N, C-alpha and C positions, 0 to 999 in steps of 0.2 A: 317466623312465617315469611317475612320479607326476604330473608336470606335464602330460604328454600326456593322461592319463586325465581330469584336471580340465578341460583345455581342450576335449576332445571332448564331455564332458557339458555344459559351458557352451555350446558351439556348438549342441548339440541343444536345450537349454532355450530359447535365443534364437530358434532357428528355429521352435519350437513356439509361442512367444509371438507372433511376428510373422505367423504364419498366422491368428491371431485378430484379426478386424476391430476388436473392442473395445479391443485394445491400441493400435492406431493412433489410434483416435478419442480414447481417454482421454489418451494421451501427447502427441499432436501436434495433432489437429484442434481440440479444445476450447481449449487455451491459445494456439495460433497463429492460429486463425481466429475462433472464436466470441467469445472474450474481447475481442480488439481491436475486433471488429465491434460488440459491445455498447457499448464506450467511444466508438466513433466515432458511433454513434447518439445516445448521451447528449450528446456534444459538439455534434452537429448540432442536437439539440433545444434545447440551451441557447443556441446561436448564433441560431437562428431566433426564440427567445423574446426575446432581447435586441434583435434587429433590430425586431421588432414593438413592443416596449416603447418604443423610440426613435422609431419612425415615428408612433405614435399615443398622445398623452398628453392625454386629456380631463380638464379641471379645472373645478371649480365655485368661483368666486371671488366673495366678497361684500365690499363696502366699496370705498372709493376711495383711491388713493395712487399716487405715482410708481412704486411697486413693481409695480403691475399691468402697466404697459408692459414692465417688465423680465421678468416672468413670461411675457407673451405673446410675447416674442422668443425664448423657448426653442424649439429645433427640435422640431416635432411637436406642440407644445402647441395645444390648441383649447379655448376656453371653452364650456362647456355650461350649459344652464338646465333641469335636470330638475325635475319636479314634487316629487319626494322625494329630495333629494341624499343623505341618509344611506342610503336603500335602494339608490340607484344605486351608491354606493360599495361596499356589501356585495355587490351583484350583479355587480360588475365593469364596469359601464358608465362609472363614473368612476374615475380613478386617485387623486385626492386632492381634499379640500375645503379651501380657503384662506379663512380669516376674518380680514378686516382691520377692526379696531374703529374707531369714530368718533374723530376727532382724532388719527389715527395720524401724519400728516405734521406736524401742529402740534407734537406732542410732540418729534418729531425736530428740527424747526427751533428749538425752544426749548432744545435741547441735552440733552434727556432721553432716556429709553429707552422705546420703544413695544413693546407685546406683539403677537405674531402667532401665530395658531392654525392648525396644519396637521393635518388628520385624514387618515389613510391606513390601508390594510389590510395588516398585516404578514404575513398568510398568502398574499398575492398578490404574486409577484415583480415584476409590472409596476407595482403600486402602490408597492412599495418603491423601484423605480427612479425613479418620479415624486417620491417624498419626497427622494431623493438629489439630483436635479437642482434641485428647489426650494431645498434647503438650500444648494447651491452658489451659486445665483443670489442668495439672501438674504445670504449671506456676502460676495459681491462688491458688492452694493448697500450693505451696512453699511460695507465698506471705503471706498467712495466718500464716504459721509457723514462718516466719521472724517477722511478727507483734507481735506474742505472745512472741518471744524471746526478742524483743525490750521492750515490756511492762514489762516483768519480770526483765529487767535490768534497768527499770526506764527511758527509752529513748523513744523519739517520733519516729514515722515512718519517719519523715523528716530527721532524722539523717543519713539515708541511701541515701538521695537525697539532698546533700548540695547545688547543683546548679539547679536552675530552668531556663531553656533556653526558650526563646520565638523566634520562627522563623517566619519572615515576608517576603513574596515574593515581589519583586519590579518590576516584569514584568507587562507591561500594559495589558489591556484586549485583544488588538490585538495579542500581543505575546503569551499570555496564550491560546487563542482560536486556534491559528494556530500552536503552537509549536508541539503538538502531531501528527498533520497530515502533517506537513511541509516536512516530509521525504517521505510520501506516495504520496501526490498530485503531486509533480513534476514528479515522476516516471510514474504515471498514465497519466498525460497530455502529456509528451514528447513521451512516447511509443505509445499513441493513435494517436498523430499527425504523427508519423512515420508510424504506421501500417495502419491507416485509408485510406491512399492514395496509398498503395502498389498495391493492386489489380486493382484499377482504372488506375494508371499510366501505369501498365504493359499492360492493355487492350487497352488503348488509342493510343499506338504506336505499340508495338509488336503485340498485338491482331489484330488491324486494318490492319497492314501490312500483316499478315498471311491471313486475309480475303480478302485482295485486296482493301479495302475501303479507305485506307490512300492514295494510289496512285491516286484514283479518286478525293479525296479532294484536293490534291496538283495540279491537272490539272485544277481545278476551278480557277477563277480570285481572289484568296486569297493569300496574301503574306505568306511565311513560318513563319515569325515572328508573324503575326497576328494569324495564326493557333496555333502556340506554346503558345502564350499568353492565348488564350482561353482554351487550354488544361491545362496550368499551373493554371489558375483560377479554373478550374473544380476539379483538384486534391487538391488544397488548401481548397476549400469548403468542400470536402469530409473529409479531414483531420480534419478541424475545427469541423465539425458535429460529427465526431468520438470522438474528445476530449470533446465536449459538452455533448455527450451521456454518456461518462465516468464520468463526474462530476455529472450529474443527477443520474447516477447509484450509485455513492459513497454517494450522499446525501440520497438516498433511503435506502442504507445499514446502514448508520449511524443513520437514523431516526427510522427505523423499525427492524434493525438487532440486533445482540448481543452486541451492544455498548452503550446501555442505553441512547439513545437520544442525541448523540453527534451532533455537528453542524460543518459545514465547516468554519464558522467564516467570510464569505464574507460580511455580513452586517456591520461588524466593520471596514472594509477597507475604507480608505479615497479615494476621487475621483482621486487624483494623483496616488495613489497606484494601483487602478483599471486600470487606463490608462497604467501604466507600464506593468501590467499583460496582458492586451489586445494586446499591441504592441509586447510584447515578444511572445505571442502565434501566432500572425500573421506572425512574422518574422521566427519563427521556422517552421510554416506550409509552408511558401514560400521556405525555405531552403530545407526541406525534399521533397517538390513537385518538385523543380528543379532538385535535385539529383536523384529522382526516375524516372523522365522523361528522364534524361540523360542516366541512366542505361537501361531503356526500349528501348531507341534509339540504344544504342550500342549492345544490345542483338539480337541474330539472330532468336530467337523464344521465345514464351511465357515461355516455360520450362527453357530456359537459363536465361530469365529475372527474374523468380522466384528465381533462384539460386543467382543472383546478389543482389536481394532485401534483402536476409538474412543479407547481410553486413550492410544495412540501419538499421535493427533492432539492430544489434550489436552496431552500432554507437549511437543509442538512449539509449540503456540499460546500457552500460558501465559507462557513466557520471552519469546517474541517480542513479545507485547502489553505485558508489564511493562517491557521495555527500550525500547519504541518511542519514548517521549518523552524519554529520557535522552541527554544528550551524553556521549561517551566519558569525559570527565573526572569525570562524576558517577556512573559505574558502580562499585558497591562491589567492592572487591578480591576478596572471596570468591566472586563470581560466576564468576571465571575458573577456579575449582576445581569447579564444578558441571556435570553433564551438560547439554547443550543450551544452558544459559546461557552457557557459555564460547564456544560456536560463534557464538551471536547477538552476543555482545560483540565478538568479533574481527571479524566481518563489519561491524559498525557502525564500528569503528576503521578498517577498510580504506576504507570509503566516505567517511569523514571525512578520510582522508589523514593519520592520526596514529597509526600502529601502534606501540605500545610494545613493544620487543624482549622485555622480561621478561614482559609479558602474553601475547605470542605464544608464548613458550617454555612458560609455565605452562599456557596454554589448550590448546595442541596436545598437550602432554605428558599432561595429565589426560584429554583426549579419547581419546588412544591407550590409556590404561589402561581407560577405560570400554568401548572397543571390544573389548579383549582379554577383559574380564569378560563382556560379553553374548555374545560368540562362544563362550567356554568353556562358559557355561551352556547355550547353544543346542546345542552339540555333546553335552553331557552328556544332555540330554533326547532328542536325536535318536538316540543310540545305544541307547536303551531299546527293547525289543521292541514295547512298546505303541504306540510312535510310528509304527511301520511298518504294523502289522496294522489292518485296518478295524474300527472299533468297532461 
């Protein structure tokens, strides 16, 4: 009977939410359509910028040397003769200024080192590209000169490379596929779990209290704990849906955006690792849901509730950003005992493919304790008469 009442209230809350267009827009449209579209535009913009930078590379070159012909052979390079080269570079009409001093080739032929000056605008990506291609061509030209000097001395080119190092990576496929994204995914998941339920939690208690509907619900033959459980489930579902939408959004961005077909690496995760990930997400969702409902209960109005909810976002973002650059082996052991920190740490381990059983046990266990604590506090505040009556 108790379960039936909770399920009925939960269904009612979900129906009410999805009648609201803002719920659909905030939960699905923005993460699934707007965010990938923005990344697609960014990728297209960078691609067109690179194509234009390659197609047109105007340079101003002073001095004579065999290097000039090498520079002229670069695809897209065109030598210009502006009246004021420095101003032309600043104005974007030139990509770089190459100054070859007198006696350049003579110094090289004598076995010495010749100086070359290349001026470019670091604030202009097209100018930076020009610097890069010039640097590559100069390096290739220098290599040719070194080879000639070695042959003249009766030496092999290998004389300048006495050591041939072979580098082999030892990371598994799981670690390799997840390593690059293991800093971003925990941030996206945890922040989505926190933000996905904020508006819902604020409306389910503060909003209903202002509209007078919460008092009507409490006067019905429904226990306060049953009502709170249904609302907790509602906020959890919305948080998990927000996190799922973020993952789908990230998948679309990686597949079709400016990242060259990257993958999330979920297919390489073992069943046990996936279980740890799902339990971590559910516990984090429950923790944030309980915390948000407690703050919504304490708040005297929706506006006050919105102010309190900013603290939830702070609680989600600080651990995520602190742990972003860390490899799982560098995560301090006590982080697995702290709220949110433990969740972020476990998600990082999952996507690195190196979940430590003890870390999983401790992290999930402490997360469960924190969930029980915030739900108990939320229930205590919710049972107060002031939580129901409009202020």
